[in-house]
N, C-alpha and C positions, 0 to 999 in steps of 0.2 A: 639460418634465417631467424631473426629474433621474433619473439611473440608479438611485439608491437607491429612489425611489418606484416605478419600474418593477418592481424585484425584490420589493417589499413585497407579500405576498399579500393578496387581498381577504378581510376577516374574514367577510363574508356569503356568500362563494362556497361552494356545496355541493360535497362531495367527489365525484369521478368514480365512477360506479356502473355496472359492467357488468350487474348484475342489473336495473337500471332499463331499460337498453337491451334486454336479453333480453325483459323483460315487454312492452315496446313492440312488438318484432318479432312476438311471439306474438299480441298484440292486433290488429295490422294484418294478420297473415297466419294466420288460424285454421287449425289442423291442422299447422302447422310445429312441429318440436321444436327448442328452443334450449337448448344446454348451454354451460357455461363450464368449460374445462379448461386449466390452465396459464395463466390470464389471457387466454385467447382464446375468442371466441364460435364455437361450432359450430352451424350451422343446417342442419337436415335437412328436406327437403320431406315432405309427407304421404306415408305409405307406400302402396304399391299393393296390390292384392288378393292376389297371390302372397305378399307379405311377411306379410300378416295370416294367410293360410292356413298358412304355415310355422309361425307361432307357435301356432296351434290344434293343429297336428299335434304340435308339440313338447310341449305341455302334457299330452297324453294319457298318455304313458308314466309321467310323474310321478304323475298321479292314479291310474293303474292299479297303481302300486307302493305306494299308500297314503300318499303323502307328507303329505297333509293330516291324517293321523292321528298324526303324530310331532312335534307342536309346531312345525310349519313351514307355510308357505304358498307357493303358486306364483302369482305376480302379474305383471302387465304394467305397464310405464311408471311405475315407482316411483323417485322421486328419491333419489340416493345422494350424500351429502355427501363431498367429496373433500378430502384434506389438502394438495393441490397448490397452493392459493391461498386467499385470504381469502373469495372469492366462488365458488369452484369447486364445481360439482356436475355429475353426469351423470344421464341418464335411460335406463337400459338397457331394451331391448325386453322382456326376460323376466328375472325374478329368482326365486330361492328364498331366503326370509327366515325368521328366527325368528318364531314366532307372536306374540311380544310386541313386534313392531316399532312399534306405536302408542306405546309408552312411550319410544321413542328418537328422537323428532322433534328435528331440529336447527333448521332454519329454511328458508324459501323452498321448502316442500313437499319437503324432502330429509331423509333419515334417516341415522343413524350407520352407517358402513360395517361396524361390528362385527356388525351384525344380518344381513348378507348372506352366505349360504353359497355362492351361485353367481350369476353374472350372465351373460346371453346376449344377443348381438347378431346380428341378421339384416342383412347388408349392403344398403345402398341405393346411390345414385349416388356418395356420398362414402365409398366402401368403405375408402379408405386410413385414414380416422380410426379405424375399428373394428380394423384390423389393425396400427396403429402407435400413434397418439395415445392411444387408450383402453387399450391393453395396458399402457403405462407408468402411466397414471392408476389403473387398477384394481389393479395390482401395488403401487403406492405406498399404496393404501388397504387392502392386505392382504386383498383378496377371495380366498378359497381357490381358487375355480374360475372360470375365464372361458372361455366357449364362443362361437365365432364360426361362424355359417353363412355361408360365403363364396360368395355367388351369382356373383360375378365369375369365380372360378376353379374353381367346383364342388368345393369342399373343405369339410371341417368341422374346425375347429381346437379343441383342448382344451388350455388352459394351466393349470398348477397350480404349487404351491410358490412363492408370492411371497416374494422375498428382495431387500432393498435396492433396491426400485423396479423389479424385473423378475421375470418368471416363470422359474424354473430349469428347468421342464419344459414343453416345447411340442411337442405331437404333432399331426400333420396327417393326416387320414383322407380316403379317397376313397370314391366310390360302390362298394357291394359289401361294405363293412366294417361291423361292428357294434361300437360303442364302449361300453365299460363306464365309467361315470362314477365318480369317487371316492366311497367310502362316507361321506365327511365331509358329504355333502349330507343324510344322514339315512336314506336307503333305498338299496337296490340298483336302479339304473336303467341300462338299455342303450339306446343310440340307433342306429337303423338309418339309416345315412347316405344310402342310396339313397332311402328313403321321404321323408326330410326334404328332400333336394335336389329331388326331384320335386315336392313340395308347393310349394316356393319358386319354381318356374318357371311362367311364364304357360301357361294351357291353350290348345292350338291349336284354332282354329275348324274345325268339320267341315262347315260349309255353303258 
């Protein structure tokens, strides 16, 4: 076989698809979350109970502030289409989105990032992705507010002012602090860091 024939691409060969691989992983491992960021697959195992409990605790102050009455919604696990690659998308744990988000579907169960007012992640075993990889991705998508409940280091991060692929403002808060979120989300909401971090920790057995 000549060198020229080796270099000649197969006309019937299908293009490489990370989306297809992501779908196959999720089919074989139900409960796993697969995202594509920067052309790389991020696979997160099924969340534990404290992770879910933290999200429930986090949703309450938004509802108490009447967020669902101001043309916005508080939702979990909604796909966000990313501008970082042709197949890139993320699935934040919690989001605040415009109420008309259904009209802004892109593809692969992901929606236009312009609809997202806030994204929030509760860290799991791959906590570095939430604190590094997703920071750049969400900033590139111009998501106004990114909140991270850092269970690894017992901190709450609030990142705002996305500019040129990074957040210009990054505040780190410890237990005992009460954090006021930006008014850009639509209502005035404050988060009690101690309450959130406590909810995110496993309960100790008493027997």
